[in-house]
C-alpha positions in Angstrom: 73.4 25.1 202.8 70.8 27.5 200.4 74.0 27.9 197.4 74.1 24.0 197.5 70.4 23.4 197.5 70.1 26.0 194.3 73.1 24.2 192.3 71.6 20.4 193.4 67.8 21.9 192.1 69.3 23.2 188.9 71.1 19.9 187.7 68.0 18.3 188.3 66.1 20.6 186.3 68.6 20.7 183.4 68.8 16.9 183.5 64.8 16.9 183.1 65.4 18.9 180.4 68.0 17.3 178.3 67.4 15.2 175.2 69.3 12.7 172.9 70.3 14.3 170.1 70.3 11.6 166.7 72.3 12.7 164.0 71.1 10.2 160.7 72.2 9.7 156.9 69.2 11.2 155.0 69.0 8.5 152.4 70.1 5.4 154.4 68.9 6.7 157.9 71.7 5.2 159.1 73.2 6.3 162.8 76.2 8.9 161.9 79.3 8.4 164.6 81.9 11.4 165.3 79.4 13.8 163.9 80.3 17.3 165.4 77.7 19.1 167.2 79.3 22.7 167.7 77.9 25.7 169.9 79.3 29.5 170.7 81.6 27.0 173.4 81.3 23.4 173.0 82.4 21.0 170.4 81.0 17.2 171.3 81.0 14.0 168.8 77.8 11.3 168.4 78.6 7.9 169.2 78.3 4.5 167.6 74.7 4.9 167.7 74.8 8.7 166.6 73.6 9.8 169.4 74.6 12.8 171.9 72.8 14.3 175.0 71.6 17.8 174.7 69.7 20.2 176.5 67.4 23.3 176.1 69.9 25.9 177.2 71.9 25.4 174.4 69.7 27.3 172.0 71.5 26.6 168.3 73.7 23.8 166.8 76.0 23.6 164.0 76.4 19.6 163.3 79.2 19.0 160.9 80.9 15.9 159.4 83.2 15.1 156.5 81.8 14.4 153.6 78.0 15.9 154.5 76.7 19.1 153.9 76.6 21.6 157.2 73.5 21.7 159.3 72.2 24.9 161.6 69.7 24.5 163.5 67.6 24.9 167.0 66.3 23.7 170.1 62.9 24.5 169.0 63.0 23.5 165.2 65.0 19.9 166.4 61.8 19.4 169.2 59.3 19.4 166.2 61.9 17.2 163.9 61.5 14.6 167.1 65.5 15.6 168.1 66.5 13.9 164.8 69.0 15.3 162.2 69.1 14.1 158.8 72.5 15.2 157.2 73.0 15.3 153.2 75.8 13.8 151.4 77.6 16.6 149.5 78.1 16.2 145.9 81.6 16.8 145.6 83.7 16.2 148.7 87.7 17.7 149.0 87.8 16.6 152.2 87.3 12.9 152.2 90.2 11.5 153.1 92.4 8.6 150.3 94.9 6.9 150.5 95.8 5.8 147.3 98.2 8.6 146.8 100.6 7.9 149.6 99.8 4.5 151.3 98.1 6.5 154.2 95.0 8.3 155.3 95.8 12.1 154.4 93.0 15.0 153.0 92.4 14.7 149.6 93.0 18.4 149.5 95.8 18.0 150.2 96.7 15.4 147.5 99.2 16.8 144.3 97.8 13.7 142.7 94.2 13.9 140.8 92.1 11.1 142.8 89.2 9.9 142.1 86.6 8.6 145.3 83.6 6.3 145.1 82.2 6.6 148.6 79.9 3.5 150.4 77.1 5.5 149.5 77.7 5.9 145.8 78.4 2.1 145.4 75.6 1.1 147.0 73.4 3.6 144.9 74.6 2.6 141.6 74.2 -0.5 142.3 76.2 -2.8 139.6 76.7 -6.3 139.2 80.4 -6.6 139.2 83.7 -3.3 139.9 84.4 -3.5 136.4 80.8 -2.1 136.2 80.9 -0.1 139.2 84.1 1.8 137.6 82.6 1.9 133.9 79.3 3.5 135.4 80.7 6.3 137.4 82.0 8.1 134.3 84.9 8.2 135.5 86.7 5.0 134.3 86.6 3.7 130.7 86.5 -0.5 130.9 87.4 -2.8 127.6 85.2 -6.1 128.2 86.6 -9.5 125.8 83.4 -11.1 127.4 80.8 -10.2 130.1 82.7 -12.4 133.0 85.8 -9.1 132.7 86.8 -5.7 132.5 89.6 -4.2 132.0 90.0 -0.3 133.1 92.2 1.7 131.3 93.6 4.7 133.2 95.6 7.7 130.9 95.9 5.2 128.1 97.4 3.0 129.6 95.3 -0.6 130.9 96.1 -3.9 131.6 99.7 -4.8 133.4 100.4 -0.9 133.5 97.4 -0.2 135.5 97.7 -1.6 139.4 95.1 -2.8 141.4 95.6 -3.2 145.2 93.0 -4.4 147.7 93.5 -3.8 150.9 97.1 -2.6 150.6 98.1 -5.2 148.7 98.8 -5.3 145.4 97.4 -7.7 142.7 99.1 -7.3 139.9 101.3 -10.6 139.5 103.9 -12.2 137.3 101.8 -12.9 134.5 99.3 -9.6 134.2 99.9 -8.9 130.0 99.7 -5.9 128.2 96.4 -6.8 126.5 93.1 -6.9 128.5 92.6 -8.3 131.9 89.5 -9.2 133.8 91.1 -9.8 137.2 89.4 -6.7 138.7 86.5 -9.0 138.5 87.8 -11.0 141.5 86.7 -8.1 144.3 83.2 -7.9 144.9 81.9 -4.4 144.5 79.4 -5.6 147.1 81.8 -5.8 149.9 83.7 -2.8 149.5 83.5 0.5 151.5 85.3 2.6 149.0 87.2 2.9 146.0 90.1 5.2 144.7 91.3 6.1 141.4 94.7 7.6 141.5 95.7 8.7 138.1 99.1 9.3 137.0 102.5 7.5 137.9 102.1 5.8 141.5 105.3 4.1 141.4 106.8 5.6 144.6 104.2 4.6 147.0 103.4 1.0 144.9 106.7 0.5 142.7 106.1 -1.3 139.3 102.9 -1.6 137.3 101.1 2.1 138.3 102.2 3.9 135.3 98.5 5.0 133.9 97.8 5.1 138.3 96.2 3.2 141.2 92.8 1.3 141.7 92.5 1.2 145.6 90.1 -1.2 146.5 89.0 -1.0 150.2 87.1 -3.8 151.5 84.5 -4.0 154.6 87.0 -2.9 157.8 85.1 -4.1 161.3 86.3 -1.2 164.2 86.3 -2.6 168.1 83.5 -1.8 170.2 81.3 -1.1 167.0 78.2 -2.3 167.2 76.0 -4.5 165.1 75.5 -3.7 161.7 74.5 -5.7 158.5 73.2 -5.3 154.7 71.6 -8.1 152.6 70.0 -7.5 149.3 68.6 -9.7 146.1 68.6 -7.8 142.8 67.5 -8.7 139.2 68.6 -7.5 136.6 67.1 -8.3 132.8 69.7 -7.4 130.5 71.5 -10.0 131.7 69.3 -12.0 133.6 71.6 -11.5 136.7 70.0 -13.0 139.7 72.3 -11.9 142.8 72.0 -12.0 146.8 74.6 -10.4 149.0 74.9 -10.7 152.7 77.3 -8.7 154.9 77.9 -8.5 159.1 80.1 -6.6 160.9 80.5 -6.3 164.7 82.6 -5.8 167.6 83.0 -6.4 171.3 86.0 -4.5 173.4 88.9 -5.9 172.2 87.7 -8.1 169.1 85.9 -6.8 166.0 84.5 -9.2 163.1 83.1 -8.5 159.3 82.0 -10.9 157.0 80.6 -10.9 153.7 78.9 -13.5 151.3 77.7 -12.6 147.4 76.5 -15.5 145.0 75.9 -14.6 141.0 74.3 -16.1 138.0 74.6 -14.7 135.2 73.0 -15.8 131.8 73.2 -14.4 128.1 73.9 -11.0 127.8 71.2 -9.1 125.1 72.3 -6.1 123.3 70.1 -2.7 122.6 67.9 -3.3 119.5 68.5 0.5 118.5 70.8 -0.1 116.3 72.4 3.0 114.6 73.2 2.7 111.0 76.8 3.4 111.8 77.1 0.1 114.1 76.1 -1.9 110.9 76.0 -5.6 111.7 78.5 -5.2 114.0 77.6 -7.9 117.6 74.5 -9.2 115.5 75.1 -13.1 116.8 72.9 -15.1 114.0 74.9 -18.6 114.6 76.4 -19.9 117.3 78.6 -23.3 117.9 77.1 -26.5 119.0 77.1 -30.2 119.0 75.1 -33.0 117.6 75.8 -36.5 117.2 79.5 -35.6 117.8 79.9 -33.1 115.6 80.7 -29.7 115.8 77.2 -27.7 113.8 76.2 -24.3 113.5 72.8 -23.0 115.2 70.6 -20.3 114.0 70.2 -18.0 117.2 66.6 -17.1 118.1 67.2 -13.9 119.3 70.7 -12.6 117.2 70.8 -9.4 120.2 71.3 -12.3 122.9 75.4 -12.7 122.7 75.4 -16.8 123.3 77.5 -17.5 125.1 78.2 -15.4 127.8 76.5 -16.8 131.0 78.7 -17.2 134.1 78.5 -17.8 137.5 80.2 -16.1 140.9 80.7 -17.0 144.3 82.7 -14.1 146.6 83.5 -14.5 150.3 85.7 -12.1 153.0 86.5 -12.8 156.8 88.0 -10.2 158.5 88.9 -10.5 162.3 90.3 -7.6 164.3 92.3 -8.4 168.2 93.0 -4.5 169.5 94.6 -5.5 172.9 94.9 -1.9 173.1 94.7 1.6 171.3 97.9 1.8 170.1 98.1 -1.5 168.4 96.1 -3.9 166.3 96.0 -7.4 164.6 93.5 -8.0 161.5 93.2 -10.9 159.2 92.4 -10.5 156.4 91.2 -13.7 154.5 89.0 -13.0 150.6 88.2 -16.1 148.2 86.5 -15.4 144.8 86.0 -18.0 142.2 83.7 -18.4 139.1 82.6 -21.7 136.7 83.9 -21.4 133.4 83.5 -18.3 131.7 82.8 -17.9 127.8 85.8 -16.2 126.0 82.5 -14.4 123.8 84.9 -12.0 121.2 86.9 -15.4 120.1 83.9 -17.6 119.5 82.2 -14.9 117.6 85.0 -15.1 115.0 84.5 -16.6 111.4 86.5 -17.7 108.4 86.3 -16.4 105.0 83.5 -18.4 104.3 81.8 -17.5 107.2 82.2 -20.2 108.9 82.9 -20.0 113.0 86.9 -20.6 113.6 85.9 -21.6 117.0 83.4 -24.4 118.6 84.8 -23.8 122.5 86.8 -20.9 123.8 86.5 -20.5 127.8 88.4 -19.3 130.9 88.5 -21.7 133.4 87.3 -21.0 136.8 89.3 -18.0 138.4 90.3 -18.9 141.8 91.9 -15.9 143.9 92.1 -17.2 147.9 94.3 -13.9 149.7 95.3 -14.5 153.2 96.7 -11.3 154.9 97.9 -10.2 158.3 97.8 -6.6 159.0 100.0 -5.4 162.4 99.5 -1.7 163.4 101.2 0.7 165.9 101.2 3.5 167.8 104.5 4.4 168.9 105.9 6.9 171.7 109.2 7.8 170.5 111.7 6.8 168.4 112.3 6.2 164.6 108.2 6.7 164.0 105.2 7.8 165.4 102.8 4.7 163.3 103.8 1.0 162.0 101.8 -0.7 159.6 102.7 -3.7 158.4 101.4 -5.8 156.0 102.7 -9.5 155.1 100.0 -11.3 152.4 99.7 -14.7 150.6 97.9 -15.0 147.2 97.2 -18.5 145.6 95.5 -17.7 141.9 94.4 -20.2 139.3 93.3 -19.8 136.2 93.2 -21.2 132.7 92.3 -21.1 128.8 90.3 -23.6 126.9 90.0 -23.5 123.4 89.0 -26.1 120.4 88.8 -24.8 116.8 85.6 -25.6 114.7 85.5 -29.1 113.6 88.5 -30.0 115.5 87.9 -32.8 118.6 91.2 -32.0 120.6 90.0 -29.7 123.0 93.5 -27.6 124.2 93.9 -26.9 128.1 96.3 -24.2 129.2 97.0 -24.0 132.9 98.1 -21.7 135.3 99.3 -21.4 139.3 100.6 -18.5 140.8 102.3 -18.5 144.2 102.3 -14.7 145.5 104.1 -13.4 148.6 104.4 -9.9 149.5 105.3 -7.7 152.0 105.0 -4.4 153.3 106.6 -2.2 156.1 104.9 1.4 156.1 106.1 4.0 158.8 105.2 7.6 159.5 107.0 9.8 161.5 106.0 13.9 162.0 108.8 15.5 162.2 107.8 18.9 162.9 104.3 20.4 163.2 104.5 21.0 159.6 106.6 18.5 158.6 105.1 14.6 158.0 108.0 12.0 156.9 106.7 8.7 155.0 109.3 5.6 154.6 108.9 2.0 153.9 110.1 -1.9 152.6 108.7 -3.8 150.2 109.2 -7.6 149.5 107.5 -9.0 146.4 107.8 -13.1 145.3 105.6 -14.5 142.7 106.2 -18.4 141.8 104.4 -19.8 138.2 103.8 -23.2 137.1 102.3 -23.7 133.6 100.8 -27.0 131.8 99.1 -27.9 129.4 97.8 -31.1 127.6 95.5 -31.4 124.9 92.2 -33.5 125.3 90.5 -35.6 122.9 86.5 -35.2 123.3 85.7 -38.1 121.6 87.8 -40.9 123.0 88.9 -39.1 126.1 93.3 -39.8 124.9 95.5 -37.0 125.9 99.0 -35.4 124.5 101.4 -33.6 125.5 101.2 -29.6 124.8 103.5 -26.5 124.6 102.5 -24.5 127.5 102.1 -20.4 127.8 104.9 -20.0 130.1 108.1 -21.9 131.1 107.8 -25.8 131.8 110.2 -25.8 134.2 108.4 -23.6 136.5 109.7 -19.7 136.5 109.6 -17.0 139.8 110.1 -13.3 139.9 111.8 -11.2 142.9 112.0 -7.7 144.2 113.0 -5.6 147.2 112.4 -1.9 147.7 112.5 0.8 149.6 110.7 4.4 149.7 110.5 7.7 151.2 108.3 10.4 151.0 107.1 13.4 152.6 104.1 16.7 152.8 105.3 19.8 154.2 102.8 22.4 155.1 105.2 25.4 153.9 102.2 27.8 155.0 98.3 28.2 156.2 97.9 27.7 152.5 100.5 25.7 150.6 101.9 22.4 151.2 104.7 20.5 149.3 105.5 16.5 148.8 108.5 14.6 147.4 109.3 11.0 147.5 111.3 8.5 145.6 111.9 4.5 145.4 114.7 2.1 144.4 113.7 -1.1 143.5 115.8 -4.1 142.5 114.0 -6.8 140.6 115.4 -10.1 139.6 113.5 -12.8 136.9 114.2 -16.3 136.6 112.5 -19.0 134.1 113.5 -22.8 133.1 113.0 -24.5 130.4 113.0 -28.4 131.3 110.9 -29.9 128.1 112.2 -28.5 124.8 109.8 -31.0 122.9 108.2 -28.1 121.3 110.9 -25.3 121.4 114.6 -26.5 121.1 116.2 -23.5 122.8 120.0 -23.5 123.4 119.4 -22.4 126.7 118.2 -24.3 129.4 117.0 -20.8 131.8 116.5 -17.6 131.7 118.2 -14.7 134.3 117.5 -11.2 134.5 118.2 -8.8 136.8 117.6 -5.0 136.6 116.9 -2.0 139.4 114.8 1.3 138.8 114.7 4.8 140.2 112.0 6.6 140.6 110.8 9.7 142.1 108.1 12.5 142.6 107.7 16.3 143.7 104.1 18.3 144.4 102.8 21.4 145.1 99.2 22.2 146.6 97.9 26.1 147.3 94.7 27.6 148.1 94.1 31.1 147.7 91.6 33.7 148.4 88.7 33.4 146.3 88.2 29.2 147.1 91.0 28.4 144.6 93.0 26.0 145.1 96.2 24.8 142.6 98.1 21.4 142.7 101.2 20.6 140.2 103.3 17.4 140.4 106.3 15.7 138.1 106.7 12.4 138.5 108.1 9.3 137.3 107.0 5.9 137.0 108.6 2.6 135.8 106.7 -1.3 134.9 109.7 -4.0 135.3 109.1 -6.9 132.3 107.7 -9.6 133.7 106.9 -13.5 132.9 104.5 -12.6 130.5 106.5 -10.0 128.8 110.2 -12.0 129.3 109.5 -15.8 129.1 106.4 -16.5 127.6 106.9 -18.6 124.6 104.7 -19.9 122.1 103.4 -19.2 118.3 101.1 -15.8 118.1 100.0 -16.6 115.1 100.8 -19.5 112.2 104.5 -18.9 111.3 105.1 -16.4 114.0 107.3 -17.9 117.0 108.2 -15.6 119.8 111.1 -16.3 122.0 112.3 -14.7 125.1 114.5 -11.8 125.6 116.6 -11.5 128.4 118.1 -8.0 127.8 114.3 -6.6 128.4 114.4 -3.4 130.9 112.2 -1.7 132.3 109.6 0.0 131.0 109.2 4.2 132.0 107.0 7.0 132.1 108.0 11.1 132.8 104.7 12.4 133.6 103.5 16.3 134.7 99.9 17.1 136.1 98.4 20.7 136.7 95.1 21.1 138.1 92.5 24.0 139.4 89.7 24.0 141.8 87.6 27.1 142.3 84.6 27.0 144.1 81.8 29.9 143.4 79.9 30.6 146.1 78.1 27.4 147.5 76.7 26.3 144.4 79.2 25.5 141.8 82.3 23.7 141.8 84.9 23.3 138.8 87.2 21.3 138.4 90.2 20.7 135.6 93.8 19.3 135.3 95.8 18.6 132.7 98.2 15.9 131.8 101.8 15.1 129.4 103.6 11.9 129.5 106.4 10.8 128.1 106.5 6.9 127.7 110.5 5.7 126.9 111.4 2.3 126.5 107.9 0.6 126.1 108.1 -3.2 125.5 106.5 -4.1 121.7 107.4 -7.0 119.5 110.2 -6.9 117.1 111.8 -9.5 115.1 114.5 -11.1 116.7 117.1 -14.5 116.0 117.2 -17.9 117.8 120.6 -19.3 117.3 121.5 -16.0 114.7 118.8 -17.2 112.5 115.9 -14.7 111.5 113.7 -17.9 110.8 113.7 -21.2 112.7 111.3 -24.8 111.5 108.7 -25.1 113.5 105.9 -27.6 113.5 106.9 -28.5 109.8 107.1 -24.8 108.8 109.5 -22.2 108.7 108.7 -19.4 111.4 109.8 -16.1 111.5 111.3 -15.6 115.3 110.0 -12.5 117.5 111.2 -11.5 120.5 109.8 -8.7 123.1 111.7 -5.7 123.0 112.4 -1.9 124.2 111.9 -0.5 121.1 108.9 2.4 121.2 109.2 5.8 122.5 105.8 7.6 122.7 104.1 10.8 124.2 100.5 11.2 125.6 98.4 13.6 127.0 94.9 15.4 128.3 92.7 16.8 130.4 89.5 16.1 132.8 87.3 18.2 134.1 84.3 18.6 136.4 81.5 20.7 137.5 79.3 19.9 139.9 76.2 22.6 141.1 74.2 22.9 144.0 71.4 24.1 143.6 69.5 22.7 146.8 70.0 20.5 149.7 68.0 18.3 147.5 69.0 19.1 143.9 72.4 19.3 142.7 73.4 18.5 139.4 77.1 17.4 137.9 79.0 16.5 134.5 82.3 15.5 133.8 84.7 14.6 130.2 87.9 12.9 130.0 89.7 13.1 126.9 93.6 11.3 125.9 95.9 11.6 123.0 98.7 9.3 122.1 101.1 8.7 120.3 104.3 6.4 119.2 107.5 8.4 117.8 108.5 7.2 114.5 111.2 8.9 112.1 108.3 10.2 110.0 104.8 10.5 111.0 103.9 9.7 114.5 101.9 6.2 114.8 98.7 6.1 116.9 99.3 4.6 120.5 97.3 1.6 121.3 95.1 1.7 124.5 94.3 5.2 123.8 90.0 5.8 124.5 87.8 8.2 122.9 86.5 11.2 124.6 84.1 10.0 127.3 82.0 10.9 130.2 79.0 11.6 132.3 76.3 14.6 133.0 73.4 14.4 135.0 70.9 14.9 137.9 70.4 14.2 141.1 67.5 14.5 143.8 67.1 13.4 147.3 64.3 14.2 149.3 63.8 12.4 152.7 64.0 8.9 151.6 63.9 9.1 148.4 67.0 9.7 145.7 66.4 9.6 142.2 69.1 10.2 139.5 68.9 10.7 135.7 72.4 10.4 133.8 73.9 10.7 130.0 76.9 8.1 130.0 78.6 9.0 126.4 81.7 8.1 124.2 83.3 9.6 121.4 83.9 8.2 117.8 87.2 6.2 117.8 87.8 6.7 114.4 89.9 4.2 112.3 92.9 6.2 111.5 93.5 6.3 115.4 93.9 2.7 115.6 97.1 1.0 116.0 96.7 -1.6 113.5 99.7 -4.0 115.3 98.7 -3.3 118.9 95.8 -3.8 121.6 93.4 -2.0 119.9 91.1 -5.5 118.1 90.1 -3.4 115.0 88.5 -6.9 114.0 85.9 -5.7 116.3 85.8 -2.3 114.8 83.2 -1.0 111.8 84.9 -0.1 108.4 84.9 3.5 109.6 86.0 2.6 113.7 84.1 2.2 116.7 80.8 5.2 117.0 80.4 7.0 119.3 77.4 6.3 121.5 75.3 7.5 124.7 72.9 5.9 127.4 70.3 7.4 129.5 70.1 5.5 132.6 67.5 6.5 135.4 68.6 5.2 139.5 66.1 5.5 141.9 66.0 4.3 145.7 63.3 4.2 148.9 64.0 4.0 152.4 60.4 1.9 153.1 61.6 1.7 157.3 65.0 2.3 159.0 65.4 -1.7 157.6 64.1 -1.7 154.3 64.9 -0.3 151.2 64.0 -0.7 147.4 66.2 -0.2 144.9 65.3 0.8 141.0 67.5 0.9 138.0 66.4 1.4 134.2 70.1 1.7 131.9 70.2 2.5 128.5 66.7 3.8 128.7 66.8 3.5 124.9 67.6 0.4 124.0 70.6 1.8 122.0 73.0 -0.6 120.7 76.7 -0.1 122.0 79.9 -1.1 121.8 83.2 0.7 124.1 86.1 1.1 122.2 88.7 -2.2 122.0 86.3 -4.5 123.2 85.1 -7.9 121.9 81.0 -8.2 123.5 78.8 -4.9 122.6 77.0 -3.2 126.0 74.2 -4.2 127.6 70.7 -3.4 125.7 67.3 -1.7 128.1 68.5 -3.2 131.2 65.7 -2.8 134.1 67.4 -4.1 137.7 64.7 -4.3 140.9 66.7 -4.7 144.7 65.2 -5.5 147.4 68.0 -4.5 150.5 67.9 -5.0 154.0 70.1 -2.5 156.6 71.0 -3.2 160.3 
């Protein structure tokens, strides 16, 4: 009885001395769930509120969470800190979990393929208007722009339909992604992203066609059953583009249900370029005149501010709604609906073109509203036994509307060309742990694209309409694919792992030409079938002395789409592009090698190099129609051209990153990327288009309690004229006589957490107001830009 009394007394005393420990993110003050609190004998995880009960009998603690610097503390220190621990994000997160490399969550340290990750906190801190700007300002990706409402990422010298965009596991690339420059990434709002991953090199085994340069994987807000209500809202204004953006998102969960909602509205004015113009820029980008309309006549109006790129502004709205139902711990159902729309977007580069007399060529040139609606259903299931341990099925439908509208200066006929797409995708991914050291993955993918194209001309005075040739087959076109893949990772030892993968895809394209008024072809339709096999091997080893070595070989492919094979139009006066049913997939063969070395707890160096062979590259070549090299079209003799697998090329390059964590509050970083590409010829190798100049970023970060600040330099090297491809997509018409001058911008960013709910952010980008233009772009970069944001978090 005495012993029982002593035990009860001890328990009461222990409870009396217990206290809740709270673990928070140092910068945002948000609770951190699943942080490990470890003592010598126990290890517990914090709950959704970031809390865990502790007692003063535990003298010391170590708190760890992936992506954060570990903290060691004592009970006495905790008491002085109010039983609260603040964790600081790591400047380099090599233990980040990524999905872009294998379609499932996998520690980055085990992935042979180079992957860049922009996390949620960094997305908020960068605080950019669009996802294209987010990638550019990250310093990891070069982004081409033809207009303010755009952004075409370049990965390892590949761009547009050779870079795969994926959102929440659903491929965005469709049958009319062209080979020039694309602005479709604009339709994914960066304010609703949890993270963005950039996987460099071929990703065809996991994702199929188009992933030649790499994969940009965008993960949006994900609700969790039982999660506490949380949200984020902000209002932002920036000066260089007169941006006004408001955003709100909210997520919460019950026992079995969870919901996530996001809405963003943006209003962008005309973009002002930098006033500090280097001599090497000459007059490039100055806008002394723009097209106007007076008394039903086109006129050239003087621009009061030649640095204001008029017209370039537009508006955009983005919506997201996710609903999760989790009937048990083993299965879940997720409905994912996303919608993005914009106003008309001026095609700024075309609006600046002038003829030999200095007269504007176009009075109007704009893209119609860029509409994207995604509806996706995701089913996940943990299986007890059988062919897999985990199953995920994603069924998605996207409807996409885009259009082009242009009118020559002095001509009253406004040409309208409209495209409507329906895109169905189905993915089934399975994972099986074959043994404690062997993880096996396999799956199926099916896609179907339906393309409808219409066109007409409108007299802006009388309203009368006339027929026009459509951009794509007027009888409709479609593409289908069915693919199977397998991949796996084997832990060869405690320090080394080996990965492998293979994929086979069967593809079909069909296009019908019903109205041949403008194009009198001898055929009514075009059908193409082809298959593609691809594979990959990878090796990762971790050596003593904090070394990590990685190497991989992989092949990639891109299947010709409707834009390649069935686009029929007069590209320039006297040149008619016609279909080539014999077009085959483009292919790449890639070698990657990289190393990572940590020097104590301060410096970390990462570097990787690659070499890519690019075969059967699609390019325009002279062709025939009815056996003739020319045809009479629109009253003139036109040369016949068709797309062909006529090029062989090679690319190589490297990227290097260095990070330094001097103290818990001060860190530095720097990265640089270089790519070289050439087309093989019988004589001298010729520059491959889309090859960026050397680019990178370097900066300092300081974080102290609620305050975070960063100063960085974003830079591009010179793209010399001799390195331009004169017949490709390098847009030499928008360069100086020497090419594109190198440039740099100095950028300052800061945030202050006023309270648990309120944060103030102030950015000053391009501090020196330098005038610059990204290679191949048709619009100059922003001048000095002051951005102010009020952010509310709950």
